[in-house]
N, C-alpha and C positions, 0 to 999 in steps of 0.2 A: 398937744400932741395926737387931739383925737382928730383935731382939723385935718392936719396932715395926713392921719390916717383916712378920713374920708375924700382927699383929695384923690387919694389913688397912689399915696406913697411908697416903693417898695424897697422893699430892703434885703441884701445881699447874704445869701444862706448858705448852709452846706448841709442837705436832707439825707436823711437815711432813710432807704425802705425797704421795708418787709414784705416779700412778693411770692407766691403760692401760683405754683403750673399745673398743669398736665401735659407731659412730654414729649406724649404721643406722636404727635404731627412735627415736630420741632426736630432740626439739626440738634442738638442741643442747645445751651445757653447764650454762648459766645457767638456774636456776630462774626460773617464770612467775608471776603473779599466780592464775591457776587452778591449783590442786589437782592438775586434770585431766590439764592435758599433761606429757607424762609426759619430765624433763631426767634427764643425768648428776649434776650437781650435789644435785637435788633426791632419787635413789637412792641416790646417796652419804651425804648425810646422815640420811634414812629407817635407812641401817643404821646408822651411827655413835650416833644418839641410840638404835636398840635397843641396842647393844653397851655405850656407858657409861650405860643407860637414865637421859636426861638428853635432857628431849623439848623443850630449847629451845637443845642446841646447833646453834652452826652452823660452816659451812667455808666458807675466802674460799679461791674460786678466783685460780691463776695467768691464765688466758685463756679469753675468751669464746667458746670454737670453735662455729660454727653447727651448724643442724640437719644428719645424718649426713655429717659431717665425725668422723673416729677422733682416737685418740689413744695414744700408746705413755708417754711423758712428759706426762701435765698433770701440774702441782702446787697443790696447797690445801694451809691450813692449819687446824688448831684448837685452840681452848685447852680443856682438859682437866685432870680432878682425878682421878686414879688410879692404880693399882696396876702395874697394866701397863705390865712398860719399852717402851719404843716401837718396838724390834724387831722384839716382838712382837704388835704390832697387825696388821700385813699378814695373818698367820696369823689371828688372832682373831677379823677383821672378816669374810675370807669366806664364811660361813655366812649372812651376812644378804645379802651380793648379789646380785643377779643373775649368769646367768653374761656377759654380756659387758660387765663392769665387776669387773675385779683390782687391789686393791693393790696393790703392787711391794716397796714401803718406804717406811719410816718413821724420821724421827731428829725429836729435841729439836733446838729454835733459840733465839735467844732472842727473849724475850717480845716485844721493839718490830719483829723482823723482816714483812715484811710481801711474800708471795708476786708481788706484780705491782709495785709499785716498785720493790723490791730485786735486780728479774732483769736479769742481766747481758746474756743474749744471748738465742735461742731460736731453734731448726732446726726447718724445715717440711720434709716432703717431699711433691711431688704425684708420681702417677702414673698414666703409661699404657701403657695394653696397644697396643700397631700389629699389626694384623693384619687382612686381610681379613675374617676370621671372627670374630665375639662369641666370647668365652671364658663360661660361663655361670656356671664359678666366681668370675670375675675382679670381676664386673661390680659391684658394694657395693663395689667398694676399689680402682678402676682410671677414667678416664672411656677408651672406645673411639676409636681413631685408622684406620679405613681404608686412609689413603693412606702411604706410605713417610714417614721425617720425616728430614730432614737436620740429623744431630745435631751435625755441624761447623758449619754455622750457628746453629745452637741455641745454644752454647757460647761462639761470638761474638756473640750478643747479647745473651746472660747476663753478660758481663763490662763489658757496660754499667748495669748496675746495682750493681755492687759501690760506695761510696765513699757520702757523706755526700752525698745527693739531696733535692730538693722532689719527693713521688712524688705528687700533687695527680691524674695521671693514673691513679693506680692505687690509686684509693680511689672504693669504691664512696658513689652518693650516701646522704645520712642519717647521715654521720659527723659527730659535734660535738666532735673532739678540736680542741685549740687549734693546736697544727702538723702540716704533714704531711710534714715534715722528719723522714726516717729514717738509719738510718748501714746500710746492708747491707757485711757483714763475707767474706761468701763467698755466690756461684752459680755452680751448675756442672750439667750434665745429662752422665745414665752410662744404659750402655742394656748388657741382659745378654737376648739374646735378643729376643722379642717386649717387654721389661717395660723401658721406658724413667723414669729418675727425675729428676725436679727438686728438687734440695738447696737449699736457701735459708739463712740464717744471717744475723742481726740484731738491735739494739737492740731493735728492736718494731716493729708493724706495722699496717700502716690497714686501716679494716674491709674485706673481700675481697684486700686488697692480694697475697696469696700466690697466689689463684685468677686474678685479673686477670692478674698476670704468667705466671702459668703457659699461660693462655691465647693470651697476645701470646708466648711462646716457640714455642707450636704453631704459629702463625698462619706464624711466623720457618720454622718447620720444613718447612709445606709449600709455601712462598715466597713467602704473601697478603704478609707484611713483609720488606721487607729485614732482612739484621742490624744493617746501618749503621742505619738509621732508627730503631732503640728509643733511642738516644742521645739524637736529636731528640726522640721522642716523650718520653720523660724532663724535658727543656728546657721543653718546648710546655706542661707541663701539663695539659693537655687529655683530658679520660677517651678522647671520642668516637676520639683517635688507637689508643688500646692496641688491646688484642684484646680477646676476650669474657669472660666471667667463666669460668674452666671447671669442669666440674659438680664439685659439695660432695663426692662420695665418692673421688674419689681425694686431695683432702687428709688425711692423718697429720700429728699434733705430735708430733715425734721427741722432742724435751730443750729444757728448759729450763733455763738455767743459772746457777746466785750465786757470788759470792764465801763460798765459806763453809767454815773450819778442818776 
């Protein structure tokens, strides 16, 4: 077996990648029909095709983040035949990726594994910079709120999201999902100085759901929406009653979880 490896015997594998990126200059994760549109998936595939010398190689992503949204734990799978051990792929691909995209981990998974359908839960973070003055260093990764926010009220409102609900009021127009019912396992707000983070974990999210949720909690913190009304907004299923869709640059896909050994 050692001799076969030394001769460069390839092994077909399905590899699960963990990918972090700064989404500032990209039109979201998903590839577009026009190759001129810059996407994270397009750049990752280009690098993978160079590394594995396979112009047909494609990756399947777990979550379709929007333009300007960031990720620390995006996931994607590829099917390859290679002599490179999975754990060495992050280092091997690094020279072929732009500086704002990094593969942070790779592992072999079963051949029938799917990064979207086998997902158990996801965690998103929405970052707010609360200050009377803008911080230029925060402009690409936060939304600015000038007025003080009532964190206690925001956390009171956040509790209403926990559980299994129909989140039609928190879904942007144009979504083609079969159901708007989702389960939220945790939603809370924390603060460190001017940095306020909304953290939400669920089994899945609708189009713009986290950004609408964030916009609603910001409105609660500003006193524009009573905290006790959040449950009513969820039950009412009327998008017009929820808050504005918060800006994309404040959103980061933190982690995607799977039941893998």
